[in-house]
NUGUMI-305573 format. One line per field, with one value per residue: residue number from 1; residue in three letters; chain; x, y, z of N, C-alpha, C in turn. Coordinates in nm, 2 decimals. Example, Ala and Ser with C-alpha at 12.3 -4.5 7.8 and 13.67 -1.06 7.14 Angstrom:
residues 2
nr: c(1 2) $
rest: c(ala ser) $
kette: c(A A) $
n_px: c(1.32 1.28) $
n_py: c(-0.57 -0.22) $
n_pz: c(0.78 0.71) $
ca_px: c(1.23 1.37) $
ca_py: c(-0.45 -0.11) $
ca_pz: c(0.78 0.71) $
c_px: c(1.32 1.29) $
c_py: c(-0.33 0.00) $
c_pz: c(0.78 0.79) $
//
This chain:
residues 176
nr: c(1 2 3 4 5 6 7 8 9 10 11 12 13 14 15 16 17 18 19 20 21 22 23 24 25 26 27 28 29 30 31 32 33 34 35 36 37 38 39 40 41 42 43 44 45 46 47 48 49 50 51 52 53 54 55 56 57 58 59 60 61 62 63 64 65 66 67 68 69 70 71 72 73 74 75 76 77 78 79 80 81 82 83 84 85 86 87 88 89 90 91 92 93 94 95 96 97 98 99 100 101 102 103 104 105 106 107 108 109 110 111 112 113 114 115 116 117 118 119 120 121 122 123 124 125 126 127 128 129 130 131 132 133 134 135 136 137 138 139 140 141 142 143 144 145 146 147 148 149 150 151 152 153 154 155 156 157 158 159 160 161 162 163 164 165 166 167 168 169 170 171 172 173 174 175 176) $
rest: c(met ile arg asp arg asn asp asp asp val ser val cys val asp met leu arg ala val his glu ser asp gly tyr pro val his leu pro glu ser pro val ser phe leu val val pro asp ala leu gly ala trp val ala glu asp pro asp asp gly val val gly his val leu leu arg pro ser ala trp ser pro ala ile met glu ala ala ser ala ala thr gly arg asp val ala his leu ala val val ala arg leu leu val ala pro trp ala arg arg arg gly val gly arg ala leu leu asp ala ala ala ser arg ala leu asp leu gly arg gln pro val leu asp val val arg gly pro gly arg gly his glu ala ala ile gln leu tyr glu arg ala gly trp his arg ala gly thr val thr gly thr phe ser asn gly thr ser val asp glu leu val tyr val gly pro ala ser arg pro ser arg) $
kette: c(A A A A A A A A A A A A A A A A A A A A A A A A A A A A A A A A A A A A A A A A A A A A A A A A A A A A A A A A A A A A A A A A A A A A A A A A A A A A A A A A A A A A A A A A A A A A A A A A A A A A A A A A A A A A A A A A A A A A A A A A A A A A A A A A A A A A A A A A A A A A A A A A A A A A A A A A A A A A A A A A A A A A A A A A A A A A A A A A) $
n_px: c(0.09 0.02 0.14 0.09 0.37 0.40 0.45 0.55 0.65 0.86 1.13 1.14 1.16 1.42 1.60 1.56 1.73 1.97 2.01 1.95 2.20 2.43 2.35 2.36 2.51 2.39 2.23 2.56 2.68 2.64 2.38 2.48 2.25 2.03 1.70 1.66 1.76 1.57 1.36 1.24 1.20 1.10 0.95 0.70 0.55 0.56 0.59 0.52 0.61 0.37 0.35 0.14 0.28 0.51 0.53 0.67 0.84 0.93 1.03 0.92 1.00 0.84 1.04 1.06 1.28 1.60 1.97 2.10 2.23 2.26 2.14 1.91 1.93 2.00 1.75 1.55 1.64 1.61 1.37 1.24 1.06 1.05 1.22 1.08 0.86 0.89 0.94 1.11 1.21 1.24 1.51 1.42 1.38 1.42 1.36 1.59 1.56 1.27 1.28 1.18 0.93 0.78 0.75 0.93 0.89 0.60 0.62 0.79 0.61 0.37 0.50 0.57 0.29 0.18 0.37 0.27 -0.01 0.03 0.12 0.34 0.66 0.79 1.12 1.44 1.75 2.04 2.33 2.60 2.74 3.02 2.86 2.65 2.37 2.35 2.29 2.04 1.82 1.84 1.81 1.56 1.44 1.43 1.30 1.04 1.02 1.10 1.34 1.67 1.82 2.04 2.37 2.53 2.77 2.81 2.87 2.95 2.91 3.14 3.35 3.38 3.29 3.05 2.94 2.61 2.29 2.06 1.75 1.40 1.09 0.75 0.55 0.26 0.00 -0.01 -0.25 -0.51) $
n_py: c(-0.10 0.19 0.52 0.84 1.00 1.04 1.23 1.05 0.84 0.92 0.83 0.55 0.55 0.68 0.45 0.27 0.43 0.44 0.12 0.09 0.23 0.10 -0.13 -0.06 0.17 0.38 0.66 0.80 0.89 0.95 1.14 1.40 1.47 1.26 1.33 1.58 1.50 1.35 1.48 1.77 2.07 2.22 1.95 1.85 1.64 1.34 0.96 0.68 0.29 0.05 -0.25 -0.46 -0.69 -0.62 -0.35 -0.03 0.00 0.12 0.45 0.71 1.05 1.38 1.65 1.98 2.06 1.95 1.84 1.97 2.19 2.10 1.89 1.91 2.09 1.94 1.76 1.91 1.98 1.73 1.69 1.89 2.15 2.40 2.42 2.41 2.31 2.08 1.78 1.66 1.29 1.17 1.02 0.81 0.50 0.13 -0.07 -0.34 -0.60 -0.62 -0.62 -0.67 -0.72 -0.53 -0.27 -0.10 0.01 0.10 0.29 0.46 0.50 0.64 0.89 0.97 1.03 1.20 1.36 1.45 1.48 1.78 1.86 1.81 1.70 1.41 1.33 1.23 1.13 0.98 0.76 0.70 0.42 0.38 0.15 -0.07 -0.07 0.11 -0.01 -0.19 0.01 0.14 -0.05 -0.04 0.20 0.16 -0.05 0.03 0.25 0.45 0.71 0.72 1.05 1.16 1.21 1.38 1.51 1.59 1.81 1.75 1.97 1.89 1.88 1.62 1.45 1.31 1.08 1.12 1.03 1.13 1.07 1.08 1.06 0.97 1.13 1.18 0.97 0.66 0.48 0.31) $
n_pz: c(0.00 -0.11 0.03 0.17 0.32 0.66 1.02 1.17 1.08 0.97 1.15 1.10 0.77 0.83 0.96 0.77 0.54 0.65 0.62 0.38 0.27 0.36 0.24 0.00 -0.07 -0.17 -0.01 -0.18 0.00 0.35 0.43 0.71 0.88 0.85 0.85 0.77 0.47 0.43 0.46 0.32 0.27 0.03 -0.06 -0.30 -0.26 -0.06 0.03 0.13 0.13 0.24 0.41 0.52 0.75 0.73 0.80 0.72 0.41 0.20 0.06 -0.10 -0.25 -0.43 -0.59 -0.70 -0.82 -0.91 -0.72 -0.79 -1.09 -1.31 -1.39 -1.41 -1.64 -1.82 -1.82 -1.95 -2.18 -2.29 -2.32 -2.42 -2.21 -1.99 -1.71 -1.48 -1.53 -1.48 -1.22 -0.99 -0.92 -0.60 -0.36 -0.34 -0.16 -0.08 0.10 0.19 0.32 0.20 -0.10 -0.46 -0.45 -0.55 -0.45 -0.54 -0.77 -0.75 -0.57 -0.74 -0.97 -0.83 -0.79 -0.99 -1.12 -0.91 -1.02 -1.26 -1.22 -1.14 -1.36 -1.48 -1.59 -1.49 -1.37 -1.30 -1.12 -1.13 -0.96 -1.16 -1.15 -0.85 -0.71 -0.52 -0.57 -0.76 -1.01 -1.02 -0.94 -1.21 -1.38 -1.29 -1.36 -1.62 -1.72 -1.63 -1.82 -1.84 -2.02 -2.09 -2.06 -2.10 -1.94 -1.67 -1.46 -1.14 -0.87 -0.56 -0.21 -0.08 -0.26 -0.39 -0.67 -0.88 -1.11 -1.29 -1.47 -1.59 -1.58 -1.79 -1.76 -1.80 -1.99 -2.01 -1.89 -1.94 -2.15 -2.09) $
ca_px: c(0.03 0.12 0.02 0.13 0.44 0.32 0.58 0.56 0.72 1.03 1.22 1.13 1.23 1.61 1.68 1.59 1.84 2.08 2.05 2.01 2.36 2.51 2.32 2.37 2.60 2.27 2.33 2.68 2.74 2.54 2.41 2.52 2.12 1.91 1.60 1.66 1.77 1.46 1.24 1.29 1.09 1.00 0.90 0.53 0.47 0.64 0.53 0.59 0.50 0.36 0.38 0.05 0.36 0.64 0.55 0.72 0.92 0.99 0.99 0.99 0.99 0.87 1.05 1.05 1.41 1.71 2.03 2.25 2.12 2.30 2.07 1.77 1.92 1.99 1.67 1.51 1.69 1.55 1.20 1.16 1.04 1.11 1.26 0.95 0.77 0.97 0.94 1.22 1.18 1.41 1.48 1.34 1.44 1.27 1.43 1.69 1.45 1.15 1.32 1.16 0.78 0.71 0.79 1.01 0.79 0.51 0.66 0.81 0.43 0.33 0.54 0.56 0.12 0.15 0.39 0.14 -0.09 0.09 0.18 0.50 0.71 0.88 1.27 1.53 1.88 2.09 2.43 2.66 2.84 3.02 2.80 2.63 2.29 2.30 2.24 1.91 1.77 1.89 1.72 1.41 1.36 1.39 1.17 0.92 0.95 1.18 1.48 1.81 1.86 2.17 2.51 2.59 2.82 2.78 3.00 2.92 3.03 3.30 3.48 3.37 3.21 3.00 2.90 2.44 2.23 1.93 1.59 1.33 0.96 0.61 0.49 0.13 -0.02 -0.11 -0.40 -0.56) $
ca_py: c(-0.03 0.34 0.63 0.96 0.98 1.14 1.22 0.97 0.74 0.97 0.78 0.44 0.60 0.74 0.34 0.25 0.51 0.35 0.00 0.11 0.27 0.02 -0.26 -0.04 0.25 0.49 0.83 0.84 1.03 0.91 1.30 1.42 1.45 1.21 1.33 1.66 1.47 1.28 1.55 1.87 2.16 2.21 1.85 1.84 1.52 1.23 0.89 0.51 0.21 -0.02 -0.38 -0.49 -0.74 -0.56 -0.22 0.08 -0.09 0.20 0.56 0.88 1.24 1.47 1.77 2.08 2.04 1.85 1.86 2.00 2.26 2.01 1.76 1.98 2.17 1.79 1.68 2.01 1.98 1.62 1.72 2.06 2.17 2.47 2.35 2.50 2.24 1.91 1.79 1.49 1.19 1.17 1.00 0.62 0.40 0.00 -0.16 -0.47 -0.70 -0.60 -0.60 -0.79 -0.74 -0.45 -0.18 0.05 0.03 0.13 0.38 0.56 0.52 0.71 1.02 0.99 1.03 1.30 1.52 1.45 1.58 1.89 1.95 1.88 1.57 1.36 1.31 1.16 1.15 0.82 0.77 0.60 0.36 0.28 0.17 -0.20 -0.10 0.18 -0.10 -0.24 0.09 0.20 -0.17 -0.05 0.33 0.15 -0.15 0.05 0.31 0.57 0.69 0.79 1.16 1.17 1.21 1.49 1.52 1.67 1.88 1.84 2.07 1.90 1.88 1.53 1.47 1.18 1.10 1.13 0.91 1.17 0.94 1.11 0.98 0.94 1.28 1.14 0.86 0.55 0.46 0.17) $
ca_pz: c(0.00 -0.12 0.09 0.23 0.43 0.80 1.11 1.26 0.97 0.98 1.18 1.03 0.71 0.88 0.96 0.61 0.45 0.71 0.55 0.21 0.27 0.41 0.14 -0.18 -0.10 -0.16 -0.09 -0.19 0.17 0.40 0.53 0.86 0.90 0.78 0.86 0.65 0.37 0.39 0.48 0.25 0.26 -0.10 -0.14 -0.37 -0.20 -0.04 0.04 0.19 0.11 0.36 0.40 0.67 0.80 0.75 0.80 0.63 0.35 0.11 0.07 -0.21 -0.25 -0.51 -0.59 -0.81 -0.87 -0.86 -0.65 -0.93 -1.23 -1.44 -1.42 -1.46 -1.82 -1.93 -1.84 -1.99 -2.33 -2.35 -2.28 -2.44 -2.12 -1.91 -1.55 -1.42 -1.62 -1.44 -1.08 -0.97 -0.83 -0.55 -0.26 -0.34 -0.12 -0.07 0.24 0.15 0.32 0.11 -0.24 -0.55 -0.41 -0.69 -0.41 -0.58 -0.90 -0.66 -0.52 -0.86 -1.01 -0.72 -0.74 -1.12 -1.13 -0.84 -1.11 -1.39 -1.16 -1.07 -1.46 -1.48 -1.66 -1.41 -1.42 -1.17 -1.16 -1.03 -0.98 -1.26 -1.07 -0.81 -0.58 -0.61 -0.60 -0.89 -1.15 -0.99 -1.00 -1.33 -1.47 -1.23 -1.44 -1.78 -1.74 -1.61 -1.91 -1.85 -2.10 -2.09 -2.15 -2.07 -1.80 -1.66 -1.34 -1.01 -0.75 -0.41 -0.18 -0.02 -0.34 -0.48 -0.77 -0.97 -1.25 -1.31 -1.54 -1.61 -1.69 -1.84 -1.71 -1.89 -2.04 -1.96 -1.81 -2.03 -2.18 -2.05) $
c_px: c(0.08 0.06 0.12 0.24 0.36 0.48 0.64 0.63 0.87 1.15 1.28 1.24 1.39 1.65 1.69 1.68 1.96 2.15 2.06 2.17 2.46 2.52 2.42 2.48 2.51 2.23 2.46 2.78 2.62 2.49 2.45 2.35 2.03 1.81 1.61 1.65 1.59 1.31 1.23 1.18 1.03 0.96 0.77 0.50 0.58 0.51 0.60 0.48 0.50 0.34 0.27 0.16 0.46 0.66 0.57 0.80 0.97 0.95 1.05 0.90 0.97 0.94 1.11 1.14 1.55 1.84 2.19 2.21 2.19 2.25 1.90 1.79 1.91 1.83 1.55 1.52 1.63 1.43 1.16 1.11 1.11 1.16 1.13 0.82 0.77 0.96 1.04 1.15 1.28 1.34 1.43 1.42 1.32 1.39 1.50 1.61 1.34 1.19 1.20 1.00 0.73 0.73 0.83 0.95 0.64 0.51 0.68 0.70 0.38 0.37 0.55 0.38 0.13 0.24 0.29 0.03 -0.11 0.10 0.27 0.55 0.80 0.97 1.34 1.68 1.94 2.23 2.49 2.79 2.95 2.90 2.67 2.42 2.22 2.26 2.12 1.85 1.80 1.80 1.56 1.31 1.36 1.35 1.06 0.91 1.02 1.31 1.55 1.83 1.96 2.30 2.53 2.69 2.82 2.88 2.95 2.99 3.09 3.41 3.45 3.30 3.18 2.93 2.67 2.39 2.13 1.85 1.49 1.19 0.87 0.52 0.33 0.12 -0.04 -0.19 -0.40 -0.70) $
c_py: c(0.10 0.46 0.75 0.96 1.07 1.13 1.14 0.82 0.79 0.91 0.61 0.46 0.62 0.59 0.29 0.30 0.45 0.27 0.05 0.13 0.16 -0.12 -0.21 0.08 0.38 0.55 0.79 0.83 1.03 1.04 1.29 1.45 1.41 1.21 1.50 1.63 1.38 1.34 1.70 1.95 2.19 2.10 1.90 1.74 1.43 1.09 0.75 0.43 0.09 -0.12 -0.38 -0.60 -0.67 -0.40 -0.12 -0.05 -0.01 0.37 0.68 0.98 1.28 1.60 1.87 2.09 1.95 1.88 1.98 2.03 2.18 1.91 1.81 2.02 2.07 1.74 1.82 2.08 1.86 1.65 1.82 2.13 2.26 2.39 2.37 2.38 2.09 1.94 1.66 1.43 1.17 1.09 0.83 0.52 0.24 -0.04 -0.31 -0.61 -0.70 -0.60 -0.72 -0.88 -0.62 -0.32 -0.08 0.08 0.07 0.28 0.53 0.62 0.66 0.86 1.06 1.06 1.16 1.47 1.54 1.53 1.73 1.96 1.95 1.74 1.54 1.32 1.25 1.14 0.99 0.82 0.69 0.56 0.42 0.29 0.00 -0.23 -0.04 0.09 -0.14 -0.11 0.13 0.06 -0.08 0.06 0.29 0.06 -0.07 0.15 0.43 0.58 0.78 0.92 1.19 1.19 1.33 1.47 1.62 1.68 1.87 1.96 2.03 1.88 1.76 1.53 1.33 1.22 1.06 1.09 1.01 1.08 1.08 1.04 1.01 1.09 1.28 0.98 0.76 0.50 0.34 0.11) $
c_pz: c(-0.02 -0.02 0.21 0.36 0.56 0.90 1.15 1.17 0.94 1.03 1.14 0.91 0.74 0.88 0.84 0.52 0.49 0.63 0.40 0.18 0.22 0.30 -0.03 -0.18 -0.16 0.00 -0.11 -0.07 0.20 0.53 0.66 0.96 0.82 0.79 0.76 0.53 0.29 0.37 0.44 0.22 0.10 -0.15 -0.19 -0.33 -0.16 0.04 0.07 0.14 0.24 0.36 0.50 0.76 0.84 0.82 0.69 0.58 0.20 0.11 -0.06 -0.22 -0.42 -0.49 -0.68 -0.88 -0.83 -0.75 -0.73 -1.07 -1.34 -1.50 -1.46 -1.62 -1.88 -1.95 -1.95 -2.12 -2.37 -2.38 -2.39 -2.33 -2.06 -1.78 -1.47 -1.45 -1.55 -1.31 -1.08 -0.86 -0.73 -0.40 -0.22 -0.29 -0.04 0.06 0.20 0.18 0.25 -0.06 -0.32 -0.53 -0.50 -0.60 -0.47 -0.73 -0.82 -0.62 -0.64 -0.93 -0.93 -0.74 -0.88 -1.13 -1.07 -0.97 -1.19 -1.37 -1.14 -1.23 -1.57 -1.50 -1.51 -1.48 -1.31 -1.25 -1.04 -1.07 -1.06 -1.16 -0.95 -0.74 -0.65 -0.58 -0.73 -0.98 -1.13 -0.99 -1.12 -1.38 -1.41 -1.33 -1.61 -1.76 -1.70 -1.75 -1.92 -1.94 -2.02 -2.10 -2.15 -1.95 -1.77 -1.51 -1.25 -0.92 -0.61 -0.31 -0.10 -0.11 -0.46 -0.58 -0.84 -1.07 -1.25 -1.39 -1.51 -1.71 -1.69 -1.82 -1.80 -1.88 -2.01 -1.92 -1.91 -2.07 -2.15 -2.12) $
//
């Protein structure tokens, strides 16, 4: 079940963030403040996946922009849309013990749907190696019909750089 994230979910999501970082290397740098990584003031929405037996097993949020302007520029160029008409799917986490159940896809779809509801095209970025979980994330996005728009280099405030793959999601919901 996908539902809006509430304040009571945050501590479980912080624990899940740590487990995902340990398992997959995402995020590349575990933030000093995991809460501020997950609870951002500009969020257009945040959701969790809840399993009846395991509780909260996944998290995602939607933002108006990415952490790197280069990501937004690449997405804008690929879509032909101004950055104000894009929304970034971010902080997609699935607990390592809850994988292969469709949780990641359900969270991705929830965030993309919200972007479309807001009249924005969903986009996202993913680190291009090293990291154990990045390949699985890339496979998820591509199986879900997202298209690679390009690669950019993002530089963190500490001076380290990463290559980011930029993906563009659907411009509209598929007809059923």
